[in-house]
C-alpha positions, 0 to 999 in steps of 0.5 A: 475288717473280717469278722469270724462266724461260727456255724454248725458246718464249721468255721468261715469268714464273714465280709464287713465292708471298709470305711468308705471315708477317713475324715473323723468329721464324717465318722459316725460318734464311735469313730469305727463306722460310717453308716451316717455318711452312707445313709447321706449318700443313698439319701442325696442320690435318691433326692437327686434322682427325685429332683431329676424326675420332677425336671423331667416332667417339667420340661415335658410340659414344654416339649424340651429335654431338662438340660434345656429346661434348665436353660430356659429357666436361668434365662428367664430369670437373670436376662433382665431388660438386656439378657444374659450372657452365655457364660453367666449361664454356664456358670449357674449351671455348672457346665462349659460356655460350649455346651451352653452355646449349643443348646442356645443355638438349638433354642433359638432355632425352635423360637424359644430364645433370642440373641443379640450382640452384647453392646459392652462385649461385641465378642458375646451375645446376650440371650432372652426368652423370645416374647412369643414363649413368654406365656408358656413360662408363665402358665407353667408358674402355678404348677411350678410353685406347687411342685417345688412347694412340695418338693420342699415342704419340710424345710424351715427358713433357717434349713433352706439357708443352710441346705443352700449353703451346704449344697453350693459347698458340695457342688464345689467338693463334688467338682474337686473330687470327680476332677482328681478321680479323672486324672487318678493314676490308678484308674489307669493300672486298672485292668480292664474287664473281660466281656 
């Protein structure tokens, strides 16, 4: 709602940003403002960017891109004795199996990964870290410990458990919201901006 401001030169309408959310649970206690919600969005954005930068710096130490770094970390964590499937890696990273398949082919050519037929499903492949690269990942571990300990240094055990649970829910909610946004009919009616 516009606020009216009076100045010596006359009257003009000052702009007041409309609420960005309508759910009462997300509004401030007065139910009329969304400042805490907006700050949460700003903070999530900054935290996401900072975490992304940390991942980029860690990935650079291995000479790979951040998405490929993420794949290597998931494979190393879940490969076990037999290896991990493309679909499981895709599920952990919330991306398509086609994306993981393409990246795995690249990482296999660069001798980061090895693949083998899945004995339980001949149509799929199991992925493992190439034994020749295991020492590089082990060498990164001390640095990784320090970075992650610093990034999450302010959390106690209960905070960590709550954050993990909440972020898992948020990722699901964000995916639904983005799917809705990408199919929003209002988006198709918007006029194109001129160059």
